[in-house]
C-alpha positions in Angstrom: 11.6 -26.0 32.5 9.6 -23.9 30.0 9.6 -24.6 26.3 11.6 -21.5 25.7 14.3 -22.5 28.3 14.4 -26.0 26.8 14.9 -24.6 23.3 17.7 -22.4 24.5 19.7 -25.2 26.2 22.9 -26.2 24.3 22.3 -29.6 22.8 24.5 -31.2 20.2 22.9 -32.1 16.9 23.6 -35.8 17.3 21.9 -35.8 20.7 18.8 -34.2 19.0 18.8 -37.0 16.4 19.1 -39.7 19.0 16.3 -38.1 21.1 13.9 -37.9 18.1 14.1 -41.6 17.4 13.0 -43.3 14.2 12.1 -40.8 11.4 10.1 -41.2 8.2 12.4 -41.8 5.3 13.2 -39.0 2.8 11.0 -39.2 -0.2 13.1 -39.8 -3.4 11.9 -37.8 -6.4 10.6 -40.3 -8.9 9.4 -42.7 -6.2 5.8 -43.9 -6.1 5.2 -41.3 -3.4 6.5 -38.4 -5.6 5.7 -39.1 -9.2 7.9 -37.2 -11.6 8.9 -36.7 -15.2 10.4 -39.6 -17.3 14.1 -39.4 -17.4 14.3 -38.5 -21.1 11.6 -35.8 -20.7 13.5 -34.3 -17.7 16.7 -34.3 -19.7 14.9 -32.5 -22.5 13.7 -29.8 -20.1 17.3 -29.3 -18.9 18.7 -29.2 -22.4 16.1 -26.5 -23.3 17.2 -24.4 -20.3 13.9 -24.7 -18.5 15.4 -26.4 -15.5 18.7 -24.9 -14.4 19.3 -26.7 -11.1 19.1 -23.5 -9.1 17.2 -23.9 -5.8 15.2 -21.1 -4.1 17.9 -20.8 -1.4 20.5 -20.1 -4.1 18.1 -17.7 -5.9 17.7 -15.7 -2.7 21.5 -15.6 -2.1 22.1 -14.4 -5.7 19.6 -11.6 -5.3 21.1 -10.6 -2.0 24.5 -10.3 -3.7 22.9 -8.2 -6.5 20.5 -6.1 -4.5 21.7 -6.3 -0.9 20.5 -2.9 0.4 17.3 -2.8 -1.5 13.9 -3.4 0.2 12.8 -6.9 -0.2 9.8 -7.3 2.1 7.6 -4.7 3.8 4.8 -5.3 6.3 3.6 -4.9 9.8 6.0 -2.0 10.5 9.0 -4.0 9.2 11.2 -3.3 6.3 13.8 -5.9 5.4 16.5 -5.6 2.8 17.6 -8.5 0.6 20.6 -8.9 2.9 18.4 -9.1 5.9 16.0 -11.5 4.3 18.9 -13.7 3.2 20.3 -13.7 6.8 17.0 -14.5 8.3 16.5 -17.4 6.0 20.0 -18.7 7.0 19.1 -18.4 10.7 15.8 -20.2 10.2 17.5 -23.0 8.3 20.1 -23.3 11.0 17.5 -23.3 13.7 15.6 -26.1 11.9 18.9 -28.1 11.6 19.4 -27.8 15.4 15.9 -29.2 15.9 16.9 -32.2 13.8 14.8 -31.3 10.8 16.5 -33.0 7.9 16.5 -32.6 4.1 13.2 -34.0 2.8 11.3 -33.7 6.1 7.9 -32.1 5.8 6.9 -29.0 7.8 3.4 -27.7 7.8 3.5 -23.9 7.5 0.4 -21.8 8.6 1.3 -18.1 8.8 -0.5 -14.8 8.0 0.4 -12.2 5.4 3.4 -10.8 7.3 7.2 -10.8 6.4 7.7 -13.8 8.7 5.9 -15.9 6.1 8.7 -15.4 3.6 11.4 -15.7 6.2 10.0 -19.2 7.3 9.3 -20.3 3.7 12.7 -19.5 2.4 14.4 -20.8 5.6 12.7 -24.2 5.0 13.6 -24.2 1.3 17.2 -23.4 2.1 17.4 -26.1 4.7 15.9 -28.6 2.3 12.8 -29.1 4.5 9.5 -29.3 2.5 6.8 -26.8 3.5 3.2 -27.9 3.3 1.4 -24.7 2.4 -1.5 -24.4 4.8 -3.8 -21.4 4.8 -4.7 -19.3 7.9 -8.3 -20.3 7.3 -7.6 -24.0 7.7 -8.7 -25.6 11.0 -8.1 -28.9 12.7 -9.7 -31.1 10.1 -7.5 -29.9 7.3 -4.4 -29.5 9.4 -4.6 -33.0 10.8 -5.0 -34.3 7.2 -1.9 -32.4 6.0 0.2 -33.5 9.0 -0.8 -37.1 8.9 -0.7 -37.5 5.1 2.7 -35.8 4.7 4.1 -37.3 8.0 5.2 -33.8 8.9 7.7 -33.5 11.7 7.0 -29.9 12.5 4.2 -27.3 12.4 5.1 -23.6 12.2 2.2 -21.3 13.0 1.2 -18.0 14.6 -0.5 -16.9 17.8 -4.0 -15.5 18.0 -5.2 -14.0 14.7 -8.7 -13.0 13.6 -10.4 -14.6 16.6 -8.5 -17.9 16.2 -5.9 -19.2 18.7 -3.6 -21.0 16.3 -1.3 -22.2 19.0 -4.2 -24.0 20.7 -5.2 -25.4 17.3 -1.7 -26.6 16.8 -1.8 -28.4 20.2 -4.9 -30.2 19.1 -3.3 -31.2 15.8 -0.1 -32.4 17.4 -2.1 -34.8 19.6 -3.5 -36.5 16.6 -0.4 -36.5 14.3 2.1 -39.2 15.4 5.1 -37.8 13.5 4.6 -34.2 14.5 7.5 -33.7 16.9 7.7 -29.9 17.0 5.2 -27.0 17.2 6.9 -23.7 16.6 4.8 -20.5 17.2 5.5 -16.9 16.1 4.8 -15.8 19.6 7.3 -14.8 22.4 5.3 -16.8 25.0 4.4 -20.1 23.5 2.3 -22.8 25.2 4.1 -25.5 27.3 5.6 -28.0 24.9 5.8 -25.5 22.0 8.7 -23.5 20.9 8.9 -19.8 20.1 10.0 -19.0 16.5 12.6 -16.6 18.0 14.4 -19.6 19.4 15.3 -20.8 15.9 17.0 -17.5 15.1 20.5 -16.4 15.9 23.2 -18.8 14.9 22.9 -18.8 11.1 23.5 -21.5 8.6 26.3 -24.0 9.0 28.6 -23.2 6.0 29.8 -26.8 5.9 26.3 -28.3 5.9 26.0 -31.2 3.5 22.2 -31.3 3.4 21.5 -28.4 1.0 18.8 -29.3 -1.5 19.3 -29.8 -5.2 17.2 -28.7 -8.2 15.4 -32.0 -8.6 14.5 -32.2 -4.9 11.0 -31.7 -3.6 10.7 -28.0 -2.7 7.2 -27.7 -1.3 3.7 -29.3 -1.2 0.9 -27.1 -2.5 -2.7 -27.9 -2.0 -5.2 -29.0 -4.6 -8.8 -27.7 -4.6 -10.0 -31.2 -4.1 -13.1 -32.7 -5.8 -14.4 -35.5 -3.6 -12.5 -35.0 -0.3 -9.7 -33.3 1.5 -7.1 -31.5 -0.5 -4.5 -33.6 -2.4 -0.9 -32.6 -1.9 0.9 -31.3 -5.0 4.6 -32.0 -5.1 6.6 -29.1 -6.6 10.4 -29.4 -7.1 12.9 -26.6 -7.0 13.5 -27.1 -10.7 9.9 -26.9 -11.9 8.6 -24.3 -9.4 11.6 -22.1 -9.9 11.1 -22.2 -13.6 7.4 -21.3 -13.3 8.2 -18.3 -11.1 10.8 -17.1 -13.6 8.6 -17.4 -16.7 5.7 -15.7 -14.8 7.9 -12.8 -13.9 9.2 -12.4 -17.4 5.8 -12.6 -19.0 4.4 -10.1 -16.5 7.3 -7.7 -16.9 8.5 -7.8 -13.3 11.8 -6.1 -12.4 13.7 -4.3 -9.6 11.1 -1.5 -9.9 8.2 -3.8 -9.1 6.3 -3.2 -5.9 4.0 -6.2 -5.4 1.1 -6.1 -3.0 0.4 -9.6 -1.6 -3.3 -9.2 -0.9 -4.5 -12.8 -1.2 -3.4 -15.4 1.4 0.3 -15.7 0.8 0.4 -19.5 0.7 -2.0 -19.7 -2.2 -0.3 -20.6 -5.5 -1.5 -17.5 -7.3 0.0 -14.8 -4.9 3.1 -17.1 -4.2 4.3 -17.9 -7.8 2.2 -16.2 -10.5 4.5 -14.2 -10.3 3.5 -13.3 -6.8 6.0 -12.9 -3.9 8.6 -15.4 -5.2 8.4 -13.8 -8.7 9.0 -10.4 -7.2 12.0 -11.6 -5.3 13.3 -13.4 -8.4 13.1 -10.0 -10.2 14.7 -8.0 -7.4 11.5 -6.1 -6.6 9.8 -5.4 -3.3 7.0 -7.4 -1.7 4.5 -5.6 0.4 2.5 -7.9 2.7 -1.2 -6.9 3.0 -2.8 -8.1 6.2 -6.3 -8.1 4.8 -7.7 -7.7 1.2 -10.6 -5.5 2.2 -10.8 -2.4 0.0 -9.8 0.1 2.7 -6.7 -1.8 3.8 -5.5 -2.7 0.4 -6.2 0.6 -1.4 -4.6 2.5 1.5 -1.4 0.4 1.0 -1.5 0.8 -2.7 -1.4 4.6 -2.2 1.1 4.6 0.7 3.6 2.1 -0.7 3.3 3.1 -4.4 2.3 -0.4 -5.4 2.8 -1.2 -9.1 1.1 -4.6 -9.3 -1.2 -6.9 -7.3 -3.3 -9.9 -7.9 -6.9 -10.5 -6.7 -9.9 -12.7 -7.4 -13.1 -11.5 -9.1 -15.1 -10.9 -5.9 -12.4 -8.6 -4.6 -12.2 -6.9 -8.0 -15.9 -6.0 -7.6 -15.4 -4.9 -4.0 -12.5 -2.7 -4.9 -14.4 -1.2 -7.9 -17.3 -0.3 -5.6 -14.9 1.3 -3.1 -13.2 3.4 -5.8 -16.5 4.6 -7.1 -17.3 6.1 -3.7 -13.8 7.1 -2.5 -10.7 9.1 -3.3 -7.8 6.6 -3.2 -4.7 7.3 -5.2 -4.0 4.3 -7.5 -1.8 6.2 -9.9 1.2 4.1 -9.1 -0.6 0.9 -10.1 0.5 -0.4 -13.5 -0.9 -3.9 -13.6 -3.9 -5.5 -11.9 -4.0 -9.3 -12.2 -7.4 -11.1 -11.7 -7.5 -14.9 -11.4 -8.7 -17.8 -9.3 -12.1 -17.8 -10.9 -13.7 -16.6 -14.2 -14.0 -12.8 -14.5 -17.2 -11.4 -16.0 -16.4 -9.6 -19.3 -18.5 -6.5 -18.2 -16.6 -6.3 -14.9 -13.3 -6.7 -16.8 -14.1 -3.7 -19.0 -14.5 -1.5 -15.9 -11.1 -2.2 -14.4 -8.7 -0.2 -16.5 -10.8 3.0 -16.4 -11.3 2.8 -12.7 -7.8 1.9 -11.6 -5.8 3.5 -14.4 -3.9 0.2 -14.7 -3.8 -2.6 -17.3 -5.9 -5.7 -16.6 -4.3 -9.1 -16.9 -6.4 -12.2 -16.6 -4.7 -15.2 -15.0 -5.9 -18.8 -15.3 -3.7 -21.3 -13.6 -3.6 -24.2 -11.2 -1.4 -25.2 -8.3 -0.7 -28.4 -10.3 1.1 -26.4 -13.0 -0.2 -24.7 -16.1 -0.5 -20.9 -15.9 -2.1 -18.7 -18.6 -1.9 -15.0 -18.9 -3.3 -12.3 -21.2 -0.6 -10.2 -22.7 -0.1 -6.4 -23.3 -0.5 -6.9 -27.1 -3.9 -8.6 -26.7 -6.9 -6.7 -27.9 -9.5 -5.6 -25.4 -11.9 -8.3 -26.7 -9.3 -11.0 -25.9 -8.3 -9.4 -22.6 -11.9 -9.1 -21.4 -13.3 -12.4 -22.6 -10.5 -14.9 -22.4 -8.3 -16.1 -19.5 -5.0 -15.9 -21.4 -2.7 -18.4 -23.1 0.0 -20.7 -21.8 3.1 -18.8 -20.6 5.8 -21.3 -21.6 6.8 -22.7 -25.0 7.2 -26.0 -23.2 3.5 -26.1 -22.3 1.4 -28.7 -24.1 -2.4 -28.2 -24.1 -5.1 -30.3 -25.6 -8.9 -29.8 -25.5 -10.8 -33.1 -25.9 -14.3 -34.5 -26.0 -15.7 -37.3 -23.8 -14.0 -39.9 -26.0 -10.6 -38.1 -25.5 -10.5 -36.8 -29.1 -9.5 -33.2 -29.9 -12.3 -30.8 -30.5 -12.3 -28.1 -33.1 -11.0 -24.6 -32.2 -13.8 -22.7 -30.5 -15.6 -25.8 -29.3 -15.9 -26.6 -25.6 -13.9 -29.6 -24.3 -12.0 -30.9 -21.3 -8.6 -29.3 -20.7 -5.5 -31.6 -20.4 -2.0 -30.3 -20.1 1.6 -31.4 -19.5 4.9 -29.5 -19.5 8.1 -28.5 -17.6 6.2 -27.1 -14.5 3.1 -29.3 -14.5 3.2 -32.2 -12.1 3.0 -35.9 -13.2 1.2 -37.0 -10.1 -0.1 -36.1 -6.7 1.9 -36.9 -3.5 1.1 -40.4 -2.1 -2.1 -40.7 -4.2 -1.6 -43.6 -6.6 -5.3 -44.5 -7.0 -6.2 -40.9 -7.7 -3.3 -40.4 -10.1 -4.6 -43.3 -12.2 -7.6 -41.2 -13.3 -6.1 -37.7 -12.8 -3.3 -38.3 -15.4 -3.4 -39.9 -18.8 -1.1 -42.8 -19.8 1.0 -40.3 -21.8 1.4 -37.9 -18.8 -1.2 -35.3 -19.4 -2.9 -33.8 -16.3 -6.7 -34.0 -16.5 -7.5 -30.6 -15.1 -11.3 -30.9 -14.8 -11.8 -27.6 -16.5 -14.0 -27.2 -19.5 -12.6 -24.6 -21.9 -12.8 -23.2 -25.4 -9.5 -22.5 -27.2 -9.1 -19.9 -29.9 -6.8 -20.3 -33.0 -4.4 -18.0 -31.2 -4.2 -20.4 -28.2 -6.2 -18.3 -25.8 -8.4 -20.2 -23.4 -11.9 -19.3 -22.2 -13.1 -21.2 -19.1 -16.7 -22.3 -19.6 -17.2 -24.6 -16.7 -16.0 -27.6 -14.6 -16.1 -31.2 -15.5 -15.3 -32.1 -11.9 -17.8 -31.6 -9.1 -15.9 -28.7 -7.4 -17.3 -25.4 -6.3 -15.3 -22.3 -6.9 -16.4 -19.9 -4.1 -14.7 -16.7 -4.9 -11.4 -18.4 -5.8 -11.5 -20.8 -2.8 -12.2 -24.4 -4.0 -14.7 -26.4 -2.0 -15.0 -30.2 -2.5 -18.6 -31.3 -2.0 -17.6 -34.7 -0.8 -15.6 -33.3 2.1 -18.4 -31.1 3.3 -21.0 -33.9 2.8 -18.9 -36.1 5.1 -19.2 -33.6 7.9 -22.9 -33.1 7.3 -23.6 -36.8 7.5 -22.2 -36.9 11.0 -25.1 -34.7 12.1 -27.6 -36.9 14.1 -30.6 -35.6 12.2 -29.2 -35.8 8.7 -30.0 -39.0 6.7 -28.3 -37.9 3.4 -26.6 -34.8 2.1 -25.6 -33.2 -1.2 -23.6 -30.0 -1.5 -23.9 -28.0 -4.7 -22.8 -24.6 -6.0 -25.4 -21.9 -6.7 -24.7 -18.8 -8.9 -23.8 -15.7 -7.0 -23.0 -12.2 -8.4 -20.2 -11.5 -5.9 -18.5 -14.9 -5.4 -19.4 -16.6 -8.6 -20.7 -19.5 -6.6 -22.0 -20.0 -3.1 -22.4 -23.4 -1.4 -25.7 -24.9 -0.6 -26.2 -28.0 1.6 -29.3 -29.9 0.5 -30.4 -32.3 3.3 -32.6 -35.3 3.9 -33.5 -35.4 7.6 -35.2 -37.7 10.0 -38.1 -36.0 11.7 -38.4 -32.2 11.9 -35.4 -30.6 10.1 -32.9 -28.7 12.3 -32.5 -25.0 11.7 -30.1 -23.9 9.0 -28.1 -21.9 11.6 -27.6 -25.0 13.7 -26.4 -27.0 10.7 -23.8 -24.4 9.8 -22.7 -24.2 13.4 -22.4 -28.0 13.5 -20.1 -28.0 10.4 -18.0 -25.1 11.8 -17.5 -26.9 15.1 -16.1 -29.9 13.3 -13.0 -27.9 12.6 -13.2 -26.9 8.9 -12.2 -23.7 7.2 -14.9 -21.0 7.3 -15.2 -20.9 3.5 -16.3 -24.5 3.5 -19.2 -23.9 5.9 -22.4 -24.0 3.7 -23.7 -20.6 2.8 -27.2 -21.9 2.5 -29.1 -24.9 3.7 -32.1 -26.5 2.0 -34.3 -29.5 2.9 -35.9 -32.0 0.6 -38.0 -35.1 0.9 -36.1 -36.9 -1.9 -33.2 -36.2 -4.2 -33.7 -36.1 -7.9 -31.8 -39.0 -9.5 -30.2 -39.8 -12.9 -31.1 -42.7 -15.1 -28.7 -44.9 -13.2 -30.0 -44.0 -9.8 -27.3 -41.4 -8.8 -28.2 -38.1 -7.2 -28.6 -35.6 -10.0 -26.7 -32.5 -8.9 -27.7 -30.8 -12.1 -31.4 -31.1 -11.3 -30.9 -30.1 -7.7 -28.9 -27.0 -8.9 -31.6 -26.0 -11.3 -34.3 -26.4 -8.7 -32.5 -24.4 -6.1 -31.4 -21.8 -8.5 -35.0 -21.2 -9.6 -36.1 -20.7 -6.0 -33.2 -18.6 -4.8 -32.9 -16.3 -7.8 -36.4 -14.9 -7.5 -37.6 -12.5 -10.2 -37.2 -8.8 -9.5 -39.7 -7.6 -7.0 -40.2 -11.0 -5.4 -38.6 -12.0 -2.2 -35.8 -14.5 -2.3 -35.8 -17.4 0.2 -32.4 -17.7 1.9 -33.2 -21.1 3.5 -35.6 -22.8 1.1 -37.6 -25.9 1.8 -38.0 -27.6 -1.6 -39.6 -30.8 -0.3 -42.2 -32.2 -2.7 
């Protein structure tokens, strides 16, 4: 019997449950696995009206009642109204229920920028299942980590996209993830043992279901950028994430007239919630899914769909500016261009409004919580040179020195924050939480910032060893782990080097035994170990010894200075893309 025939067979829900056998227990918000806010703090957030108890499933139902016939989601030749999106979320929730997916069960979601992404996300949220927000760029190494760490019971993915067979990838992941019972593929002809997403549609939600989530329940697991290894999982509840979406939409002026272009990967926190697709739906606007952020695709959609707002990262801002200077795209509908994910150069910022005819808004946020925006009333100096100020009156921000003492306004220090939508701990990571959060509940962001008397923040660097490659965060330790598996590599250090397009590019600095391998073969080796393409080193360098600090640790700062001097050759001199800096 094929997977499709098996899925279509009428099976009672209790028979499904019996067939599935023992299941991981539902995480209780506030347990050691899901750290949460102290009871008195949570009560204060409710009293202040920050947390309303409304879930995302309820939010969608309310918007469908208000805006039923209006366009909600556009993409890939599909145009769904709010009524249709609401119905599709019901059907997905019902289909998950028939598979035995329960409230609190984790489901890894890896889907491209198409309307189905929102259908699946909202179906999971309505069911009470907890999506783990994987990116299309993730490969077996990352997906296995997400599935194992979360004890996910299902993986929902797509077919072949951009040269990757995601169904084959899912098969590999399932073999190594003991709790992963179901692989569901958005493809009418799935592999044996996998189910077609179409098989989950059709019957709708059971109106008498008792498993609907509540506001304090875990809504989804976002991904951290990571600093020393694979991404941490970030637990966001319906209460806190729903509040973040609402305030973002209010600060950014979203409404029913908003037509938002989702140009960045939809699962990223920025295009999902700041205000992103969920903020657009909260406001009753229209989400237009962009299959690729390349200038031609995105600018064509801005013109064709009369887009009013979109959000991009600085490298894309540069690419779009270059395209506009040599093209004739109509961007007259665009009212707001958000730029975030990495620091935007002030000179580039000054070019945006004249080129696009739209207001620039800088965005500085993190999937763990705090989001900052520049505002319409900000001066050009503030808009171009800062990354905004916190969006909520409930946000608490402090900038401290190495001793944890506040610095004076305008002085650089480490950013710490807490508030009604900033988490109190990572998912199932007690050891990491002990250093990532202070005793009084502030999240230690790892960002070095300066704060003006008005509360605006300017990002000046990172305290943590994390590389920001065009908005994608690369943990050196994770890549070093893969490099050390190479038979010719004795030791490895991954650093970030300045780059005019991406902000930073990655460079793998290697100690090798015997003659060093070629840079191309090293990159191929890392790629074949199943990591996302953006984590494969951009450059490879070879050294005889690493510079060290006074206590004998590798000095990444000295390595960075040495490599930067070699790679950023003066004008007129050739740069060396694969330097050998052995001494």
